C-alpha positions in Angstrom: 104.5 82.4 16.9 105.3 79.3 18.4 108.9 78.7 19.6 109.6 74.9 18.2 108.1 74.2 14.5 108.5 71.1 13.1 110.4 70.9 9.6 109.3 67.7 7.6 112.1 66.7 4.8 110.0 65.3 1.8 112.3 64.5 -1.6 110.2 66.2 -3.9 106.5 65.8 -3.5 106.1 68.4 -0.3 103.9 70.8 -2.1 101.5 67.5 -2.7 102.2 66.4 0.8 101.1 69.6 2.2 98.0 70.1 0.5 96.8 67.2 1.6 97.3 67.4 5.4 95.5 70.4 5.0 92.5 68.8 3.0 92.5 66.4 5.8 92.4 68.9 9.1 90.0 71.4 9.9 91.7 75.2 10.7 94.0 74.4 8.5 96.2 76.6 5.7 99.5 76.3 3.3 101.3 79.8 4.4 104.5 80.7 3.1 106.1 79.5 -0.4 109.5 79.7 -2.1 111.1 78.0 -4.9 114.5 77.1 -5.5 116.0 79.7 -8.5 118.5 79.4 -10.4 121.6 79.3 -8.0 119.5 77.7 -4.9 118.3 74.7 -7.4 122.0 74.3 -9.4 123.2 74.0 -5.5 120.3 71.6 -4.3 120.6 69.5 -7.5 116.7 70.7 -7.6 114.7 71.6 -10.5 114.5 75.5 -10.9 110.9 76.8 -9.7 109.7 73.8 -7.7 109.0 74.3 -4.3 111.7 74.8 -1.8 109.7 75.0 1.4 105.9 75.4 2.0 104.7 77.0 5.6 101.4 75.2 6.8 99.0 75.0 9.9 97.6 72.1 10.9 94.5 72.3 13.9 96.6 76.0 14.7 99.7 73.7 15.2 103.1 75.4 12.2 104.8 73.1 10.5 107.4 73.5 7.8 108.1 71.1 4.5 110.6 70.9 2.4 111.9 69.1 -0.8 115.4 68.2 0.1 115.7 65.1 -2.1 116.0 61.8 -1.1 118.5 61.8 1.7 116.3 61.9 4.9 113.2 59.6 4.8 110.8 59.8 7.9 110.5 57.1 10.5 108.0 55.9 13.3 111.0 57.6 15.8 108.4 60.5 15.5 104.9 60.7 15.0 102.4 63.2 15.3 99.4 61.8 17.7 95.7 63.1 16.7 93.7 63.8 19.6 89.9 62.2 18.9 86.9 62.8 20.7 84.6 60.3 18.8 85.1 57.3 17.4 83.9 59.1 14.1 87.0 61.3 14.1 88.9 58.0 14.9 87.5 56.3 11.6 87.7 59.9 9.4 91.5 60.6 9.8 92.4 56.5 9.9 91.1 56.5 6.6 92.3 59.6 5.0 95.6 59.2 6.3 95.9 55.4 5.7 94.6 56.0 2.1 96.4 55.9 -1.3 99.3 53.8 -0.2 99.1 54.4 3.5 99.6 51.6 6.1 98.2 50.9 8.8 100.2 49.7 11.9 99.5 48.3 15.4 97.5 50.2 18.6 96.6 53.6 16.7 99.1 53.9 14.6 99.3 54.2 11.2 101.6 55.7 7.8 101.0 57.9 5.6 101.2 57.4 1.4 104.2 59.7 2.1 106.3 57.8 5.1 105.0 59.9 8.3 103.7 58.4 10.8 100.5 59.4 12.7 98.9 58.1 16.1 95.1 57.8 15.6 94.4 58.5 19.5 91.0 58.8 21.5 91.4 60.5 24.6 89.2 58.1 26.5 91.8 55.7 25.7 94.3 57.4 27.6 91.6 58.0 30.3 91.0 54.4 30.2 94.0 53.2 30.5 95.7 55.4 33.2 92.3 54.5 35.2 93.5 54.2 39.4 92.1 50.6 38.7 94.8 48.3 37.7 92.5 45.6 36.7 90.6 47.9 34.7 93.7 49.7 32.8 95.2 46.4 31.9 91.8 44.8 30.9 91.7 48.3 28.2 95.7 48.0 27.5 94.7 44.1 26.3 91.7 45.0 24.3 94.0 47.9 22.6 97.2 45.6 21.9 94.5 43.8 19.9 94.0 46.9 17.5 95.0 48.2 14.5 92.3 51.5 14.5 91.4 52.0 17.7 87.7 50.8 18.1 85.9 52.9 21.7 83.3 50.5 21.9 85.6 47.5 22.1 87.5 49.6 24.8 84.4 50.2 26.9 83.4 46.9 27.2 87.1 45.6 28.6 87.0 48.5 30.6 83.5 48.0 32.0 84.6 43.8 32.2 82.8 42.6 29.3 
C-alpha cells in the first residue's frame, strides 16, 4: 500500500474519466467503487446510485476519484509526468490524452478533456538538459521551448549542434 495517494475531484464524470485513464495506460485497473446511497446523496446533492468514489491504478500508481460536484476545478498547479522511452510512446500518450477536447500546451504539457494536466516527457530530454556541457543543454532547452509535443529527433539534432 502506498503512503500517499492522489485524490482527484470531478464534478460528475469521475467514472468516465477513470475508465478513460485505465484504457490509456498499461498495467492499469479499476478497483473499489462506492456509490451515493440515499443519505449521502441527500447530504452531497448528488443522484442516489451515482458514483461517489473510484479507486484505480495507472502503471501501479494508486489514485482515487470522486464525483464531488462543481466546486473545484483542476489547474496546471498539479500535473502528472509520464516518463516515455520512445517517440512512439510520446506520440501515443499525446494523441490519446488530447483526444475529444484535450488541449495542447507548451514544452510537453497538455490538458486532457477533463482538465487534468499531464507532462509527456521523454527520458532523453531530462538527460540532455542535464548535460554537463552547458552549450548542449542550452541548445536542447531552446529547441524544447519551441515545441508543444516533444520531438526527440529535433532535440537530438539540437544536442548535436545540427
